[in-house]
C-alpha positions as CSV (number, residue, x, y, z in Angstrom):
1,M,0.0,0.0,0.0
2,K,1.3,3.5,-0.8
3,L,2.0,5.9,2.0
4,S,-0.4,8.4,0.5
5,E,-3.2,5.9,0.8
6,F,-3.0,5.8,4.6
7,S,-4.9,8.1,7.0
8,T,-2.7,10.5,8.9
9,D,-2.9,8.4,12.1
10,R,-2.0,5.2,10.2
11,A,0.8,6.9,8.2
12,C,2.4,8.2,11.4
13,D,2.3,4.6,12.9
14,V,3.7,3.2,9.6
15,L,6.5,5.8,9.4
16,C,7.5,5.1,13.0
17,A,7.5,1.4,12.3
18,L,9.5,1.8,9.1
19,T,12.2,4.1,10.6
20,P,14.4,1.4,12.2
21,Y,14.4,-0.7,9.0
22,I,15.1,2.2,6.8
23,S,17.8,3.5,9.2
24,N,19.6,0.1,9.1
25,I,19.8,0.3,5.3
26,A,20.6,4.0,5.2
27,I,23.6,3.7,7.5
28,D,25.2,0.7,5.7
29,T,28.5,2.0,4.4
30,E,29.2,-1.2,2.5
31,L,25.9,-0.9,0.7
32,A,26.7,2.7,0.0
33,D,30.0,1.8,-1.6
34,A,28.4,-0.9,-3.7
35,L,25.7,1.5,-4.8
36,K,28.2,4.2,-5.7
37,Q,30.1,1.8,-8.0
38,K,27.0,0.3,-9.6
39,L,24.8,3.4,-9.8
40,K,27.3,6.2,-10.3
41,A,25.5,8.7,-7.9
42,N,27.2,11.5,-6.0
43,T,25.4,11.6,-2.6
44,Y,24.0,8.8,-0.5
45,A,20.5,10.2,-0.8
46,E,20.8,10.4,-4.5
47,M,22.1,6.8,-4.6
48,L,19.0,5.6,-2.8
49,V,16.7,7.5,-5.2
50,V,18.6,6.2,-8.2
51,G,18.7,2.8,-6.6
52,A,15.0,2.7,-6.2
53,S,14.7,3.3,-9.9
54,K,17.3,0.6,-10.6
55,L,15.7,-1.9,-8.3
56,N,16.8,-4.9,-10.3
57,K,20.4,-4.0,-9.7
58,I,20.2,-3.4,-5.9
59,A,17.6,-6.0,-4.9
60,P,20.2,-8.7,-4.7
61,I,22.5,-6.5,-2.5
62,L,19.6,-5.6,-0.2
63,L,18.3,-9.1,0.1
64,K,21.7,-10.5,1.0
65,T,22.6,-8.1,3.8
66,H,19.3,-6.4,4.7
67,R,16.7,-9.2,4.1
68,D,15.1,-8.7,7.6
69,D,14.9,-4.9,7.0
70,V,13.4,-5.4,3.5
71,Y,10.9,-7.9,4.9
72,G,10.1,-5.6,7.7
73,I,9.4,-2.7,5.4
74,I,7.1,-4.9,3.2
75,A,5.3,-6.3,6.3
76,V,4.7,-2.8,7.8
77,L,3.4,-1.4,4.5
78,N,1.1,-4.4,3.8
79,D,-0.1,-4.9,7.4
80,T,1.3,-8.4,7.7
81,T,4.2,-10.1,9.5
82,V,7.8,-10.6,8.5
83,E,7.3,-14.3,8.7
84,A,4.3,-14.1,6.2
85,V,6.5,-12.1,3.8
86,G,9.2,-14.8,4.0
87,E,6.7,-17.5,3.2
88,Q,4.8,-15.7,0.4
89,N,5.4,-16.3,-3.3
90,I,8.5,-14.5,-4.6
91,I,6.5,-12.9,-7.4
92,V,4.3,-11.2,-4.7
93,T,7.3,-10.1,-2.8
94,M,9.0,-8.6,-5.9
95,A,5.8,-6.8,-6.9
96,Q,5.6,-5.3,-3.4
97,I,9.2,-4.2,-3.6
98,R,8.5,-2.6,-7.0
99,D,5.4,-0.8,-5.6
100,I,7.5,0.5,-2.7
101,A,10.2,1.7,-5.1
102,K,7.5,3.6,-7.0
103,D,6.0,5.3,-3.9
104,K,7.3,8.9,-4.2
105,E,6.3,9.9,-0.7
106,L,7.9,6.9,0.8
107,I,11.1,7.4,-1.2
108,A,11.2,11.0,0.0
109,F,10.9,9.8,3.6
110,F,13.7,7.2,2.9
111,R,15.8,10.0,1.4
112,S,15.3,12.2,4.5
113,C,16.5,9.3,6.7
114,A,19.7,8.9,4.6
115,E,20.6,12.6,4.3
116,P,22.2,13.1,7.7
117,G,24.7,10.3,7.0
118,E,25.6,11.2,3.4
119,S,29.0,12.2,2.3
120,E,30.2,13.7,-0.9
């Protein structure tokens, strides 16, 4: 579900629940280095935005080192559990990841989480 589809109260709850998962990904310097090499972006926030648009390239990186965080984000946004995400069909999971990558409001929030730690 897109962030813009939630009521204000639900969106606040969702953003609070997403923050730890997003922060884990945003502060990962190894991921940042890999993204810089693969995506040729200047700042970390820019890498995340470019990365969201290049999901096929970064999904394997995220799913190796941040699988629990990715599952957590999917679970929060789809009102389910991390365990349910892990057991669902991969096509469903990939569609949910694609939907998240297309959610402009969520990406803007993700970018704001990454900006304090970015370096140029």
